[in-house]
C-alpha angles and dihedrals in degrees: 000000000000122000122196124186119200127188096234097194092056094046092047088050092052093044088052091051091047090049090051090049092053091048092055091048090052093049092047091052091046093052091059096078100051089039093053092049092050092050093050091048091048091052089053092050099046104123096205118096094210116092099225096087093042091050090050094057111104139147102234124188109233119224115228089254094051092044090052090053092059095033094245096144131070101213093222099046122013120071101164136034139181126210115213123192143056097327100128117098115238138179106022091346097299117157120224094197095096094047090048091058091051089051093046097049102023128225139259121238107279143162120262117206130188114259095206126023126347103293137079121205122198113211126345096299100005135121122321120217128186116228126344124343133200114246110211094216128240135253117243115265102191100198094151094051091049090050090055091047094051100043101035094086093057098039097091094046091049091046092057093043087055093047091049090050089051092049092047090050091049093047091048088050093053096047119094116255093248090060099039 
């Protein structure tokens, strides 16, 4: 006769942690579908002709640590988050996040002064101006808000489709080869 003694409290605690980890992975997988749709839509709605901002738009899974830094997680509920927008660095590591906020909300007329030297150059080979110049301002072009408005209705459905696909994949992986 074989007798096995198990510390049930420790085993239950480990199972609970494993269960929570599986839940987080499922939610992260489910967020990929609506996140991808929102990123594709946002790339289509970007009002700037240059490709830098379009190239910077991604749907990125946030780690728990990154989500805590931007207050994305409610400690009691959320365990996964996706950040959708121009958050990828492009062209020599430049972020498009600041520019995208200016495009989204517009700017008032303001002065632009050279950072180094006496001259301002606009574009790679554009006009050159000596000293400061008056910027006329820019109207808001709310492409991020329009993305949210157009994709919000399908977000929940796509989330559950993604979750179902993940569960189906996990179930298929756990079945023996004869059954699958």
